[in-house]
N, C-alpha and C positions, 0 to 999 in steps of 0.2 A: 569457278570451273563447273560446267554443266556435265552431268553424268546421265547415262542411260538408265532405263527402268530396270534392266537386268543387273546392272551394277549396284543399284540401290536397294532392291527388294529381294527377299528370299523366304521360302517357306520352311518352317521348322515343325517337325512332327514328333520327334522323339523326346520323351520326358527324361531328364537326367535323374540318376539315382541319388538319393540323399545320403550323405555321410557326415557324421559329427565327430570331430576330433578336437583335442586341446591344442589350438594353434596360436594362443596368445593374441587372439583377435579381439578388438574392441569396437563397440558401436558408438562410443562417446569419446572419440579422440580429442574433440575440442575442449574436454575438461582439463586438458593440460594447462590451458590459460587460467582456469580457476585454481589449479594447484599452485602456480606461480603467484597468483593474486593472494591466496590464503596465506602463503608463506611471507609475502611482502608486508601484509598487515598484521602478521602474528596472530591469526585467528584461533588456532588451536590452543595457544597459551592463554589467550583471553577467555576462551570458553572453559579451560581448565580451572581458572579462578572462580568461575560461577558454580562449579561442582566440587570444589576441594573439601568442603565441609561434610560431604557424604562419604560413607564407607565404600571403598573401591576394591573389594576383595574378589570381584568377579573377573572373568576373562575379558569382557568388554566393558570399558568404563562408560560413564554417562556422556563424556565428551564425544566418544566415537559414535554412540547411539544418536546423539543430537545432531552431529555433523552429517551422519547418514540420512537423517530425516531432511536436512537442508538439501543434500544432493538428490534425494528421492523426489523432492518437489521440483528442483531444477531440471531433472531429467524428464519431467512431465507425468510422473506416476502419482496416483491418488491414494488408493487403499494400501495398508501396510503389507498385505499379502502379495502385492505386486512386486515386492523386492526380489522375488524368485526369478524375475525376467532379466536381472542384471547381476545375479549373484556370482557369476563366473567372469565378469568383466574385469580385465587386469588394470585398466586405468582408474576405475572406481576404487578398486582395492588400494592402489597407490596413493590416491588422494586421501583416503581414510587412514592409510598406514597399517593395513591388516593383510594377512594371507588368506583369510576366509571371512566372509561377511556374516554377521549374526542373523539368525533366523527370526521369523515373525514372533515366536513366543518370547525370545530374548528381548526384542524391541518392546513388546507389550509389558513385560515385567519391569523394564527400565522406566517406562512411562509411569507405571503404577507406583514404583518405589521412590520417585522424585518427591520433593517437598516444596512448600511455598517459598522458602528461602531461595531455592534454585530459580524459581520463576522471577522473583524480585531481582536477583542478580542479573539474569538475562535481560530483563527490561532495562536495567541500568546500562548494560553493555550496548543494547540497541540504541539508547540515547547517546552514549559516549562516542560511538562510531559516527553518528550524524554530526555531533558537535565538532569532531575533528575536521570534517568536511566544511562546516560553516565557518570555522576559524580560518581555514585555508582560503576560503572565498573572500573574506574581508568585506562582507556586505554591510550596508548602512541600515537595511530593513530586513526583518525576518517575519514571514507571514505564516501564522498557525491557523489551520482549519480544524474544527471539531464537529464530529457527527458520529452516529451509531450505525451499526449494520447487523442484520439478523443472521445467526448461524442455526439452521434448522436440522433436526434429526428425526428419523423414524423410530429410533430406539430410546430406551431410558438411559440417561447419563446424569451423573451427579451434578447438581447445580442447575439443570435445565428446568424450564417451566413453560406452561402454555400461556402465551400472551398474544399481542397484536402481531399477526403475520399475514401480510397481504397476499402472498403467493401460496403459502401452505397453511391454510386455516386449521387451527386445532393441533398443529404439530408442536412438540416440545422444542425449545430453542434456548440459545444464549443470545444476549444482546450487548456485545461489547461496545464501548465508546472509544473512538480513535482520535488521536491528534496527529495530523500530517503537516509536513513542511512544504509549502507551495513551491519554493525556489528549487528544491531538489526532488520533489515528487516522491518522498520517502515517508514512512510511518515513524513518528517519534516515539509514541507510547500508546498504550491502550489500558482501559479500565474494564475488567471482565465482570459481567453481570448476568443474572438470569434473564430469561426472555419475557418475564411478566412485569418489567419495570418501565417507567416513562423515561424518555431520553434524558431528562434533567436529573434523574436519580444519581446522586453522588457526583454530579457534573462540576459543581462549584469547586469542591476540594481538588478534584482531578485537574481542572483547568488552572487553578492557582499553583498547583504543584508543578505542572509543565512550564508555566510562565517563570516560576522561581528558578527552575533548573536552567532555562535559557538565559535568564538574567545573570545567574552566577557565572556562567561560562562566557557570555558575551555582554558585559555590563554597558558597553557604549552603543549597542544596537537598539534601534527603535522597533519594538515588537508590535505587530498588527494581528488582530484576531477577527475571524469571520465565522458566523454561526447562523443556523436557521431558527425558526420561530419557537422550537421546542425549548431553547435556552433563554428565551426572553423573560427576564425577571429582574426585579429591583436589586436583589443581592448580587447577582452576577454582573449586571451592567454597572452598578455602583463600584463593585470591587475592581473591575477593569479600569474605570475612570480614575479612581483614587490612586492606582498604581502607575498611571501614565501610559496605559496601553491604548493604542488606537484600535477601534473596533467598529464593526458594522454587524447588526443583528436584525434578522427579519422579525416583523411584528405580527402576531396572530390577530386576525380580524374578529374572531369569535369571542374574544375576551373584552373587547372595547367597542361598544356601539358608536362611540363618538367618532371613531375613524371613518365609519361608513357615512355619517352625516357630513363630515368635512369634505369627503370626496364628492358626494352628490351636490353639495352646495358650492363647489368650486367652479368658476367660470373661466378664469384665465390660467392656462397651463404653459409653463416654459418649455420650449422645444429642445430636445436633445439631438434627435435626428428625425428622419422621415417617419419613423414608427413609434418613437418613444418621447414622452413629455413628462414633466414633473412640476411639483411645487414643494416647498418646505416650510416648516414652522418650528418654533420652540414650544414644546408641550410636555406634559407628564400625566400619567394616570393618577387618579385621586389619592391613592395610598403611597405614592412615591414621594421621596423627599426633594429631589432635584429635577429640574427641567433639562431635557436633552434635545438634540437636533433630530427631528422626524422628517423624513423625505418620502413623499407620496409619489409613486411612479405609475404611469398609465402607458400600457403597451398595446399597440394596434395588432390584432391577430386576424387571420383569415380562416377561422374555424367557428363552427356553431357551438354554443355553450349547451351542454347536455347534463349539467350537474343537477342534483336535487334542488327544487325550488324552495324548500322550507328553510334552507340556509340563507336565503335572501334577507332574512331579518338582521344578519350581521355582516354579510359580505356584499360589497357594492356590485351591482349587476348592470351591465350596459352592453348591448350586442356589439361585437366587433372589438372589445377592449378587455384586457386583463389588468388587474390592479395589484399592487403590493406596496408595503410600507417598510421603511428601514429606519432604525435608530442608530445614530452614530455620533462620535465625537471627533471625527477626522476633519482637520481644517483644510478641506479641498472643495472645489466646486462640485456642483451636483453631477455633472457628466463624469468626472473622475471617480466620484463616490459610487455611482451606479455601476460603472465598469469594474471597479474594485470588488464590489459585492458579487457581481455576476461571475467573477473568476472562481467562485466556490465550485463551479461545475467540474473543475479539474480534479477535485477530491472524488467525485463520483467515478471519474475515469480510473483513479487509483483503486477504488473498491471493486470496480468491474474487473480489472486485471487480477487483483488478489483473489477474487472468487473463481474466475475462469481459468487462471494459470497457476495460482498458488494454493488453490483448493481451500480458501478461507472458510467456505461454507460447509466443509466436511468435518464431522465429529467422529473420530476414529475409535475411541475407547469409552469405557463407562466412568472413569475417574475424572474428577475436575482438573487435577493437576496435569494429568496426561493430556487432556484436551487443550489446556493452556500451553503446554510445551509444543504440541503440534501446531497450534496457531502461531507461536513464536517462531517455529521453524519456517513457516510460510512467510512471515514478515522478514526474517533474515534473508531468505532466498530472494525476495523482492528487493530489499534494500541493497544487498550485496551485488545483484545484477546491475542496479543503477549506479552503485559506487564504482564498479568496474568500468562502466561507460564514462563516468565523470573523470576517472583517473587516467583514461587513455585517449580521450578526445577533448578538443577545446570547446568552450561555451558556444552555444548557437545563437543566443540572443542576450540582450541586456534586460534590465527590469522593465516590465510593461505595466500599463494601468491595471490589467487583470491579474498581475503577478503570476504570469505563466512560468513554467519551469525554465531554468536557464539553459537546459539542454533539450534537444528534441530526441527523446529516448526511444530506442527500439523496444517494442513490446517483448515480453519474455518468450512468447511462442515463436516470434520471428528470430530472436536471439538463439533460441534452442534449435530451430530448424536449419538455420544458416551456419551456425558455428559449433554447437555442442554435439549434435547428432551426426558425427562424421565417422565413417568406418576407417579403421587403422589396424596396424599390426606392430606389436612390440617385439623387437629382435635385439641381439647383441653381436653385431659384426665386429670382430677383432676386440671383443670384450667391452664395447661401448654401447650403452643402452640407447636404442634408436626407436622412435615412433614413426612409422611409415604410413602415409595417407595417399589418397588418389591425387593425381597430378592436376588439380584444379588451381589455376593461377589466382582466381579470386580468393579462394580459401587460404592459399599460401600467403598472399599479401595481407589478408586480414589478420591471420595468426601472428605473422612476423611483426606487424605494426603493434598489435596488442602486447606481445611479449617485450618488444623493444621499449614501449612506453612504460610498462611495469618495472623493467629493470632500471630505467632512467629515474622513475619516481622513487624507487627504493634507495 
């Protein structure tokens, strides 16, 4: 139906007066889905088991404080003082089970008074929740990716140190090592370290611990591991091979001049596609005990190489091509192996979302345990959002050569903008608690679908 300009347009000049009253209004009506979800998985009870060894004589227990940090991140806030912007929100209070939210000083004290045992128990809970999902999926293969990520800070914090930091040179930082699950796009565990360590510091024990945890819960599953060149070493590669773990690891050129000679002396390359070719051989560095499968990959690129020329002593250089080498024990053809290893890029996507939406790069307090708890809150927010999507929607794809996630996940900011940040009002008509929102059919259908799926799963 076409309308005239006078019917469609109007000038407004008068500015309305502002009035603030307690109307039981909420800016986060979509949190009701998380309230049902938390109840379905028994989150509060499981968190209580992580803090039950601590004295709980205060008004607010550690469970309430930690769950508020998770919600704080889910709502999109970063600094602890930002909690003042939702302190009167009735839906947030209902999810936490309080009449009044704790202030910033209370949250800071709770982070300060926590102990390493609490962190260890939360890490176990983080694992256990992922294992529940993996057992329900019944997969034949589970793919683990390992890599580190920098957490920089401009202040002094316990356990930080000045190390290699490409973006903020000279800044103090942490450098945790993460283990992620490719099939679900979630973080399984992390090893917290100071910022002045190499990627491989403590990596072998952490990797084997994660593998042992997966093996105990899923004994029949074939475990796969992908890592970059920082983890290339005889102890790590041999330990994986001895335990029957299929792996692919990038090989650093700088440590083995032989690799450069083999590439420059090669005349016949097997073609993978129009831009990528490869060859492979059985080889080992001089100090290694066993030979492994080394795959040399050449990729055609359309960019000019502007790297320092002095590294040409170790890295093969040819205009129009990039080179890399992989070591692996996977019994697959070269094309499948290269695709499998390139799937590591999905972990960078997880890190990107953790830093931009879950504030993984933020260091809120001066104590080590407090910063570890905040990091865990961000990991829980990320994992819970993805678990909610997995629990309420069917799989989008089967296993791919790159081991892409089985669901096409909405990013947290999209999930937040489309579902969580919805205006609403809590009322009690005829004594029945009611949450009223705007009459958006899309939002109504989405929330009803989520709640129905959660009730069915419970």
